[in-house]
C-alpha positions as CSV (number, residue, x, y, z in Angstrom):
1,M,121.4,84.9,69.5
2,T,118.8,88.0,70.2
3,E,119.1,90.4,73.0
4,A,116.3,89.9,75.7
5,T,114.3,93.3,76.0
6,K,113.8,95.2,79.2
7,S,110.5,93.2,79.7
8,D,111.7,89.7,79.2
9,K,114.4,90.6,81.8
10,I,111.4,91.2,84.7
11,R,110.5,88.3,86.7
12,Q,107.0,87.1,86.2
13,L,105.0,84.7,88.3
14,S,105.5,81.1,88.0
15,Q,102.6,78.8,86.8
16,E,102.7,77.3,90.6
17,Q,102.3,81.1,91.9
18,M,99.6,81.8,89.6
19,N,97.8,78.7,90.7
20,A,98.4,79.6,94.6
21,V,96.8,82.5,94.0
22,E,93.6,81.0,92.6
23,H,93.8,78.7,95.6
24,L,94.3,81.3,98.1
25,L,91.4,83.3,96.7
26,Q,88.8,80.4,96.9
27,G,89.9,80.3,100.8
28,K,92.1,77.5,101.1
29,S,94.8,77.6,104.0
30,D,98.5,77.6,103.1
31,R,98.8,74.2,103.5
32,A,96.0,73.0,101.2
33,T,97.1,75.7,98.5
34,A,100.9,74.0,98.9
35,E,99.4,70.5,98.5
36,A,97.0,71.8,95.5
37,V,100.2,73.4,93.7
38,A,102.7,70.9,94.7
39,V,105.3,73.1,97.0
40,S,105.7,73.2,100.5
41,R,103.4,75.1,103.1
42,Q,106.8,77.3,103.8
43,T,107.3,78.0,100.4
44,V,103.4,79.3,100.1
45,W,104.0,81.5,103.3
46,E,107.1,83.1,101.9
47,W,105.4,84.0,98.6
48,R,102.5,85.5,100.7
49,N,104.7,87.5,103.3
50,H,107.9,88.4,101.3
51,D,107.4,88.3,97.5
52,P,106.3,91.6,96.4
53,L,105.0,90.3,92.8
54,F,102.9,87.7,94.5
55,I,101.6,90.0,96.9
56,A,100.6,92.2,94.6
57,E,99.0,89.8,92.5
58,L,97.2,88.5,95.0
59,N,95.8,91.7,96.5
60,R,94.9,92.9,92.8
61,Q,92.9,89.9,92.1
62,R,91.0,89.9,95.5
63,Y,90.2,93.7,94.8
64,E,88.8,92.5,91.2
65,L,86.8,89.5,93.0
66,W,85.3,91.9,95.3
67,S,84.5,94.3,92.7
68,E,82.6,91.6,90.9
69,A,81.0,90.7,94.0
70,K,80.0,94.0,94.5
71,E,78.4,94.4,91.2
72,R,76.4,91.3,91.8
73,L,75.1,92.3,94.8
74,K,74.0,95.7,93.4
75,T,72.0,93.7,91.0
76,L,70.3,91.6,93.5
77,A,69.6,94.7,95.3
78,N,67.2,95.9,92.8
79,R,65.4,92.3,92.8
80,A,65.2,92.9,96.7
81,L,63.5,96.2,96.0
82,D,60.9,94.6,93.9
83,V,60.4,92.1,96.7
84,V,60.2,94.8,99.4
85,E,57.8,96.6,97.1
86,L,55.5,93.6,96.6
87,Q,55.8,92.9,100.4
88,L,54.5,96.4,101.5
89,S,51.2,96.2,99.6
90,S,50.8,92.5,100.3
91,G,50.1,89.8,103.0
92,D,53.2,88.7,104.9
93,P,55.7,86.5,103.6
94,K,58.3,87.5,106.5
95,A,61.1,85.2,104.9
96,A,61.0,87.0,101.7
97,L,61.2,90.2,103.3
98,A,63.8,89.2,105.6
99,A,65.8,88.2,102.4
100,A,65.1,91.5,100.7
101,R,66.4,93.4,103.8
102,Y,69.4,91.3,104.2
103,V,70.6,92.1,100.7
104,L,69.6,95.5,101.3
105,Q,71.8,95.7,104.2
106,G,74.5,93.8,102.8
107,T,74.7,96.4,99.8
108,Q,74.4,99.4,102.1
109,L,72.2,100.8,99.3
110,L,71.6,104.1,101.2
111,G,75.7,104.7,101.0
112,D,78.1,102.9,99.2
113,T,80.3,100.2,100.6
114,N,83.5,101.2,101.8
115,L,85.3,97.9,102.3
116,S,88.6,98.5,100.7
117,I,91.2,96.0,99.7
118,K,94.0,95.7,102.3
119,G,97.5,96.5,100.7
120,P,99.0,97.4,97.6
121,T,98.1,95.9,94.2
122,T,101.4,96.6,92.5
123,P,104.8,95.3,93.4
124,E,106.3,98.6,93.7
125,G,103.6,99.4,96.3
126,V,104.6,96.3,98.2
127,I,108.3,97.1,98.0
128,M,107.6,100.8,99.1
129,E,105.5,99.8,102.2
130,R,108.2,97.5,103.5
131,L,110.8,100.4,102.6
132,R,108.7,102.9,104.3
133,G,108.7,100.5,107.4
134,E,112.6,100.4,107.2
135,A,113.1,103.8,106.9
136,R,110.6,104.7,109.8
137,R,112.9,102.4,112.0
138,D,116.3,103.7,110.8
139,L,115.1,107.1,111.2
140,A,113.6,106.7,114.7
141,P,116.8,107.3,116.7
142,E,117.3,110.5,115.0
143,I,113.8,111.8,115.7
144,N,113.7,110.4,119.6
145,K,116.7,112.5,120.2
146,R,114.8,115.5,119.6
147,A,111.7,114.6,121.3
148,P,109.5,111.5,121.9
149,M,107.2,111.0,118.9
150,F,104.3,112.1,121.0
151,D,105.8,115.5,121.6
152,L,106.5,116.3,117.7
153,D,104.5,119.1,116.7
154,P,102.7,118.8,113.4
155,F,105.4,120.4,111.3
156,E,108.1,118.2,112.9
157,T,105.7,115.1,112.2
158,M,105.3,116.1,108.7
159,R,109.0,117.0,108.2
160,F,110.1,113.3,109.5
161,E,107.6,111.8,107.0
162,E,108.9,113.4,104.0
163,K,112.4,112.3,105.3
164,I,110.9,108.6,105.6
165,E,109.3,108.9,102.2
166,A,112.8,110.2,100.5
167,L,114.9,107.3,102.1
168,A,112.5,104.9,101.0
169,R,112.2,106.2,97.5
170,S,116.1,106.4,97.3
171,R,116.3,102.7,98.2
172,L,113.4,101.4,95.7
173,Q,115.7,100.8,92.6
174,D,118.1,98.7,94.4
175,A,114.9,96.9,96.3
176,L,113.0,96.3,92.7
177,A,116.5,94.9,91.1
178,E,116.7,92.5,94.3
179,A,113.3,91.4,93.6
180,G,114.0,90.5,90.2
181,L,111.5,93.6,89.0
182,S,113.6,96.0,87.1
């Protein structure tokens, strides 16, 4: 019998979870996704809200999908500029000019788009986000003894944030193990 390697021991997404990611990326609801992958709606909800590996993969693929769409929009922008150029020197076709303006505004050609992905794209990032929230709640009574949050000076705020980060990092390995990711 061969010994499992470390990468074999790290949990991977199931086929149902990978299929669920695809359906969610298509804009389907939890219910429709659950029906499509033959699991309960509650299971899809649990994956989306509590499974760091699933959340990270969904965020990663959303980012990838948006990046591809952004590149396609940039390609359309060149064609839209051609239409604008033709329309500026010709008669009317208002519809074409309106469409060209729409594409140019959509791509924010005068400035780069700054639409960003919401949420971390790695399981560790998802878990750290949760651990920081827990650490903030755990340390809040300590800081509130000294001063209400709105009365902290910038130095105290920075020290509090450092304590939160340190506490979250100290809990990371256990949380990764609990999630089957170490």
